C-alpha positions in Angstrom: -15.1 -37.1 -16.6 -17.8 -34.7 -17.6 -18.8 -33.9 -21.2 -21.7 -32.1 -22.8 -24.3 -33.9 -24.8 -25.7 -32.4 -28.1 -28.3 -30.4 -26.2 -25.5 -28.9 -24.0 -26.4 -30.8 -20.8 -23.6 -32.3 -18.8 -23.2 -36.0 -18.6 -20.9 -38.2 -16.5 -18.6 -40.6 -18.2 -16.3 -43.2 -16.7 -12.8 -41.9 -15.9 -11.3 -45.2 -16.9 -13.0 -46.2 -20.2 -15.2 -43.2 -21.1 -18.4 -45.3 -20.9 -21.6 -43.3 -20.0 -23.5 -46.2 -18.5 -23.4 -46.8 -14.8 -25.0 -49.3 -12.4 -26.8 -47.0 -9.9 -27.2 -49.9 -7.4 -23.4 -50.4 -7.1 -22.1 -47.0 -8.4 -19.9 -48.8 -11.0 -19.3 -48.5 -14.7 -21.1 -51.2 -16.7 -18.2 -51.4 -19.2 -15.2 -51.8 -17.0 -16.5 -51.9 -13.4 -14.7 -48.8 -12.2 -16.2 -47.1 -9.2 -18.0 -43.8 -9.4 -16.1 -41.8 -6.8 -17.5 -39.1 -4.5 -15.4 -36.6 -6.4 -17.2 -37.8 -9.7 -20.5 -37.3 -8.0 -19.6 -33.8 -6.8 -18.3 -32.8 -10.2 -21.5 -33.9 -12.0 -23.7 -32.2 -9.3 -21.8 -28.9 -9.8 -22.0 -29.2 -13.6 -25.8 -29.9 -13.4 -26.3 -26.9 -11.1 -24.4 -24.7 -13.5 -26.3 -25.9 -16.4 -29.6 -25.3 -14.6 -28.6 -21.8 -13.7 -27.6 -21.0 -17.3 -30.9 -22.3 -18.5 -32.9 -20.3 -15.9 -31.0 -17.1 -16.9 -31.4 -17.6 -20.6 -34.5 -16.2 -22.3 -36.9 -18.9 -23.5 -36.4 -19.8 -27.2 -38.8 -22.6 -27.8 -42.0 -20.7 -27.0 -44.5 -19.7 -29.7 -44.5 -16.0 -30.6 -46.8 -13.9 -28.4 -50.2 -13.2 -29.9 -50.3 -9.5 -30.9 -53.7 -8.2 -31.8 -53.8 -6.3 -35.1 -53.7 -2.5 -34.9 -56.8 -0.6 -35.9 
């Protein structure tokens, strides 16, 4: 299951219990022990690639305003 966190980035959640914590050594959910499937991994990879593409295409919004010299 994929959901968006408050910043809009995709996160993987367990299909069985909704937990967002996974043991990366065993690829299982910490809460219920469900396995992270290859389909889950493909889904999050695709969501992350889409998120990165959207961010790359969007104009930067957190940069300070450009310094404009005063007119004479």
